[in-house]
N, C-alpha and C positions, 0 to 999 in steps of 0.2 A: 563534465557536468556531474555533480554529486546527485545521489539517489533522490533526496528530497526535492531538489530542483527539477529533476526528471519527472517526478510524480506531478509537480506543479504545472509543467509544460504539457503533460499528458491531459490533465483536468482542463486546461485552457483549450486544448484542441479538440478533444473528443467528447467531453461531458462537463461543460461549463454550466454552473448554476444559472447564468444569465439566459442559458437556452433551455431552462426547464429542469434540469438535473438536480437532484439533491445528492450531495457527495460527501463521503467520509474517507478520509486517508489516514493510514497508520504510518508513523515515523518512529523507528526504533532509535534508542539513544545512540547506538553504534553508527547509525547513518548520519548522526550530527557530530560525530567525532568525540562522544562523551564517555566512550567505554574503552577498555582495552589496556594493555600494558604500555609503559612508557615507550615512545616511538624512538627507534634506534638510529635511524638515518635522517640526514637533513630533509631528503625528499618526504619521508613519512611524517616527520614533524610539520613541514610545510602544508602537506595535504591536511593534517588534522587541524591545523590553524585556519586553513581556508574553509574547511567543513564548519568548524565552529562559528566562523564569521558569517557564513552564508545562512545558517540554520534560522537565526531570528528573523532574517529579511524574508525567508520562504514562508515561515509561519505567519508573518504579517500579511504577506500577499494572499495566502490561503483565507485568512479572516477577512480580508477586503473583498474576497470573491464569494464569501459566505459558505466556505468549505469547512466541515468539521474536522479536526484533528484528533485522533485518538478515541477511546472508550466507545468503539463501534456498538457493542451490545446496547449501551443505553441510549445511543444516538438512534439505533434502529426502533427501539421502544418509543422514543418521543416523537420520531417521524412517522411512526405507523407503517414501517416497511419491514419485509421479512429479514431476519438475521441470517447471514451466510456464514456457515461454519468454517473454520480454518482461520488462516492468518494472511488475508490478501492485502496487498498494498493499498488498492483503491476499490471501494465499492460505490457505485453510483446507480440511482434509480430515476427513470423518467416516468412518472406516474400517468402522464397524459397518453403516452403511446405504449405504456406497459413494457418498458425495456429495462434491463438491467446489465451493467457492465461490472465485471469482476477483472481486475487487472494486476498483473505482476510487472514491475518494471526493474531495470537495472542500471545503475549509473556508474561513474568511475569508480574504481576500486583497485586495490592491489592484488585481487584474486582473479580468477578465470570467470568472467561473467557468463559465459555460455553454460559452464557447468552449474553455476549457481542458480541461473535462471530456470534451467532444466530441472533442478532439484526442487526449486519453490514451485513450479507449476505441477510438478508431479504430487508434491505434498498438498496443494490447493485442491487437486482432484480426487484425493483419497476420500472415499466414502464407505462406510460399513455396509456390507451387502448380506442380506439373509437369503439363504437357500432353502428351497423347499423340495422335498421328494415328490415326484409325480404321483398324484392320486392322494397325497396325505393332506389333512385338514388343517395342518399347522404350518 
């Protein structure tokens, strides 16, 4: 299953708008097979073709569910929800129960998903930290 479809299935299962969640999903062009150098092997070309065929269907399904795809900063402003720094795959808010989901997912790829997912989670958790010496006013 390609990454955009994994995101769709995650939203359906854990934070569906029909259950009160407002959801924004980020889909990179590479996840839709729209970037990169020409594919060398038959397997890689087939994977790219399959990704490109699945991408519009996934976007249509997100639209039907009421999920925003892309431009999360603007979406947060229009929805009146806090903007979460970083580049997460999925950000969902449940205003009634005051819950937030920030999710990273990994789909089928030619790389090593465990390493990529670990790297992405670490990136999402990075936050600037200010340190203060004990007793100082600053």
